[in-house]
N, C-alpha and C positions, 0 to 999 in steps of 0.2 A: 314770876307767877307760874305755878308746874301746870303739865297737859294734863295731867290725873284733873288735879284742882280743878280747871277750865271745864273739862267732860261734867265732872260733878257739879258744877255750876247749871252746864244746859242742862241735865236730865233730872234736874231739880226745880226745875221751871216746867210743871206740867202740861202746859199749852203747848208752849216749844218743843218737848218730848214730843208729844203727840204729833205734832206737826212734820217732826224731822221721822220717825217712824211710818208716817204713813208717804211720805215721800218715797224713802227706802222700799217700802212697801210696793207700789207703784211703777218705780223705775225697774222692781225684780220683774213683776208683771211683763212689763215692755220686754224684757231682755229675753222671757220666757215666750213669749208669742214669736220674737224676730227669731228663732234658732226654729220653729217648725214650718216645714217647706208645703208650698201649694198643692194640694192634693191633685193627682196624677201625672207629679215629675218625681224620677228618681233623684231623690241628693246625691249618689253614690255616679252620679254621670254628671257632675256639674265640673268638672275640672276645665274644662274652655272657658265659662263664664268666669271663674275665678278668678285666672289667669288674665281675663281680660280686663276686670276690674284691680287686678293689682298693678295694671301698667300706669298708674296715675289718671292724670289728666281729668277730666270732667266725670268719667265713669269712677274714677277710683275717689273722686272727693264724694258721687252721690254714696257710694259702698261703705267710706269713712261714714256719714252723717247716718247711714243707717244701721252702724255695728256688724256690718258682713251680711248684713239681710238680704242685700241687693244682690249679692254674688250667690249667696244660699240659694234663692229663689224663693224666700219666704212669704209668707202670706204677710210681713209686715214690709216686701221690699223696698216699695216707694217711701215708705217710713215717713216720715212729719214735713218731706220736700213739698209736697203739693199745699202744704199750711202757707208754707215761707214764703213760695213761688204765690201763693193768693194774697198773702198779706204785703207783697213789694209791689203787687198790679194794683191793689186797692190805694196803697200809699203816695203811687206815681198817677192815677187817676184825679187822687184828690186834688191837685194842680189845676188841673181843667176843669173838673167838673164842678159846677156849684154845687150842688143838690151834696155832693160830699165835703164839701168844704163848710155848708153849714153842719152838717153831721158833726163835722170837728169841734165845732164852736161850741155846742149844744151842751157840753161837758158831759157827765153821765150818761143820760138818755140817749144822746148821740152815740156815744162810745158803742151802748150795746147796739145799737142799730149798725153800724159800722163791723162789729164782732160778726153779727147774724149774716151779715153780706158777706165777709168773709169767709165763714163758712160753704156757705150756699157756691163760692166760687170757687173752694176747694174741691168738694164734690166734682165741679165740671172738669175743673183739672184733670183731677184722677180720674174719670171717664174716659179722659183723651189719653192720658198715660199709661193707662192700665192695658189698654190695646198695642199700643207702642212698645211697652216692655217685653209683653209676650210674643209680639212679630219678632224683636229682635233678640229674645234668647231662643227662637228657631229659628232665624235666618242667619246672623249677624256673627254670635258666639260660637259659631262651630260646634254646636251640641246636636247628636246623630237622634235618630229616631227610637232609640234605645232609652233615650233620656224621660220620651213621654211615654206613660202607662197608657194614657188614654188621650185620645183625637176626636176631632172635631166639635160643631157646636157647643156640646156641653160642656166640652174642655175650655171651650173660649167665654162662653158664656159664666161658668162658674169661679173662673180664672178672675174676671174682672170686676164680678161682686163680691170676691174675696177680699180683691187687692183693695177696692175703694173702702169697703168696711175696714179692711186694716188698716187705711191711715186714717178714716173718721173716730178709729178707736184710739191711734195714738194721739191726733187732737183732743179727743176728750182727755185722755191721761193728762196730757202737757196742762191743761186747763181748770183739771180738777189738782194738780200741782200747784199752780199758779195760787188758787183761790184757798184751799186748804191745807197747803203744805210749805216748804222752805225754798225761796227762791222763784225762778221764771221757768214753768212747768216745761213750755217748747225748748228752751235753751239747755235745758237740764237733759231731755232726752237724747239730744244731737251731741251733748259733750261726752255722757255716758256710752253710746256708739263710737265716739271716736275712742276713748278709752280704752274702749273693748278691745281695739284693735294692738295696742299697746305691748301689752307681754309677747304675741308672739312676735311682732317686728323687733323686739327689743333681744328676744332669742334668737332669732335667725339671726340679729348681728353679731348674736354673744359668740354664736356657734363657727360663724365664718372669720371671725378674728382670731377663736382661740383653735381652731384646728389647721386652718390654711397656712403654708408655709410661709412666712415675709408677712401676713398680715397685721403683725405688730403684737397677737398675743392681749393678755390682761391689760397690759399698761394701754395700749390703744383703746382701749375700751373704758377705761378709766378717763382720758383725755379727753373722749367723747361724751363721758357724761358730764366732765365740768364745764363741755364748751355749751352742753346741753341747757344745765343751770343757769350760764350766762346769759344765755338766749332767752330764756324764761324771764329773768331779769329785766333784758331790755324790754320784754315785750309788757312786764308788768308797767314799766314806766312810760310804754307808747300808749296804755290805754288810762293809766289814771292822769296824765300829765295834762294841765290844767293853766291858762293862762287867766289870773286872775283882772278884771277892771273893775277899778273903785269905783263905790256909786254911793252918793252924799243923799241923805233923805231932809226935806224940808224943817225947819223948825215949827213946832207946833203946840198950841196952848193947853194947857189942863185943864179940862172944865171946872169951873167954881175957883177958878185960881188965876190970877192974870199974871204968873210965873212961866214965863217960857221953857220950854223944853229945848234941849239942843238937838238936832237932828242926829240920829244915827247912823253908823256907817256900813257898809256892808260892800259886796262885789259879786258882778256877773265872775260864772266860772266859764269859758269857752275851751270846750277841749282840743288838744293838738289832734285828735284821731277821732275828729266829730262824725266821721261817716263809718266807724269799725269797719264791718268786714263785708262791705256791702260792696265796697270796690272790686275786691276779690273775686266773690259770687260773681257781678256783671263780668268782669274780663277776663273770667273761666268758660263763662254762655259764650261772647263774644269769639274766643279762641278755639271753643268748638268746630267753630263754622271753616277757618283754613285748615284746620285737621281733617273736616268730612273731605272739604274741597282737593285735599292734595293725594286724597284716592285715586283721583280721574285727571289729576294734573302732576306727574313725575317731578317736574320743575320745582314745586314747590314741596318738596315730599319731608324735607329738614325740619317744616312747622309740623310736622308729626310726632317729635321728638319731645315731650315735654322737659326733657330736663337737657335740650341744646341750648347752644349760646342763640339760636335765631326767635326761637319761641321766647324765650323768656325777657330778652330784650323788647319784643312787641307786647309783653305780659305787664314788663314793667310801665311801659308809656302807658299803657290802655288804664293800669291803678291810679296813677299820678290823675290822669284824665277824671277819671269817675271818681275818686277823691274829691276835685273840686266841684263835680257834679251834683252828685249825692249831698256834700256839704250845702250846696243854694240851696237845694227844695228841702232841706228838710230843718236847718236851722236858719228862722225866718229871722233877719233882721228886724226890718220894719216892725212885726208885730210885738217884739223883744221890747223896742224904743216905746212903743206905745205902750204897752205893758206898765211899763217904766213910768211913764209920765202920768200914766193915771193914777198910779199911787204915790205921787209926788216924788218920785227920786227922779236924780239926773247925776250923771259923769262930771266931775267937777272940770271945771273951763268947758264945757260942751255942750251948747243949746240943747235942750230937748227936743224931741221930734226928730226931722229929717237928719239935723246934722248929729244926733247921738245914731241913729242908725247908720249912716255911711262910717263913724267912727267902730262901730261896733263890726261891719262889714271891713272896713280897710284890717282891724287887728286878725278877722277872722281868715282874711285872704292871706295874711302874710304868715300866720301861722299853720294854716294850712297845708306850705308848701314843703315845709320840712317835714310834718306829720306824714303827707303823701309820700314824700321818697323813703322815708323810714319805714312805713309800710311797704313798700316797692321794694326795697332790699330786703324785709324781712319774709316776703313773698316768694322770692326768686333762689333765698337762702338754699332749700333743700336741693337745689340744682347744681349749686354751689358745694356742699360738701359731699355730694355723688360723686364729684371728679376728685376727693380725696381718698377713694376706695369705700363709701358709707354706703350698706343694703339700701336701694329705695322706699322699703316699706318703712324702715328706721329713719329715714332721711325727710320724709314728710312729717313726722313730729319735730323737726328743727324751723319749723316755721310755718307762713302760709294760714291759710283760713282755719285750722285744724288749730294750732296753737293759740291763735289768739281768741277764738270761741273758749278751749279751755281755760285759759288765761281769765277771759272778762267773766266767766258765769263763775269762777270760783269765788273771783272778787264779790261780785254781788251778790252771791249766798252767804260769804265770810259777814259781808257789810249787814245784810239782814239778820244772821244770828247775833251779830255784835249789838244790834241793834235791841234787840226781845233782851239781851245782859244787862246793859243799860239803862233802858228803863224800867228793870228789876233793881236798880242798884247792885249790882254785879261787876266783877272788874270784866271789859271789854275784851277782845279777841285781837284789837288793834290798840296799836301805843297811843294813838291819834286819838280814839276814843277814852282812851283812859284817862289819857292829860286833859281833853274836856271834860269830862267830868271833875277831876280834881279841881279843877278850875272854878268848877260851877259850887263846887261842896262849901272853894274857899270863900 
């Protein structure tokens, strides 16, 4: 199946074509807004802010997620991150607050109420982060008075309002893409922001390797690209790997007939990395604390270097711990067991109910361990490749949150497009989809 034929099939489906064009259009609007600076700030005086964001760590992550808007003091400087923070808080609060637990079980109506709560919490978080951001760029990133064309209450109020409006607009764009476009809108906006930094990072690495004596030249660039593709392949395996638990459904009698129909077989897919990128985000948030403390206590100053071995050892341990924590609170094996019991299913050789929940929990715990080690290794890989002379900006694409998000979003978007093609009886984008379709036709 040729690539041109696949594109022809995609754009021959009117609904799918409109969804893709709408998605591209909304993403273009988001990228345009990310380049608009806040009123009252001279964009030519932001060198110190860009250098601070380029240093990696939490600031580097925020800048990557916003596609450089953070370092450009853009109207989209906070990007979609307040919404992500609000979603995490609501998800964690759902464990302890009965009202949220009830909403989670209320189906579509409950989901809409949770979405509304998340939106209001996003606004509240943005109203806190906006003045913090303005204070930081005025006092901590070395910007001189010449960077601010306007000062006083007018600048503060207008900037807070604009930053809040920018986040709300980004949230609205993400929700429109999810509802009317292709893929998860919020994740796509983050991914596009990350990819926006890719050309400059690669060009910087290419220039460094081809112009500096002893840097390896074009051959070293080719080796780095090959290694990068291998890392992407391993990331795909991490994102898609599942452990299938066989499930048997009880026999049932066909209405009006005494013949028994043999119970069907199915499986429960338990993901190797059920926590996704959340352990990395939690760990990086925690690691921001020792980085801040290192400014007051020189004895732990080595923790300021996010490419140093001390930082990365602690970072990796935190990722492993949070992998277990987040998997435990998001993958509810007891609810899975009860749902299986209600539908008449059971794991062969395991009694329904508590024994099934214990079995699922045991398997999940065992596969989470190698998954968390793999995730930790992938997260500290940028610090490893830096030791071999790779530029820090290019090294960030060798692992960590950025690469996992890009791979995960790409797979999810392709799966949605693949489903549209298969539903319209076209060849899918993925071999598995084509094989399943042929077997059904046979």
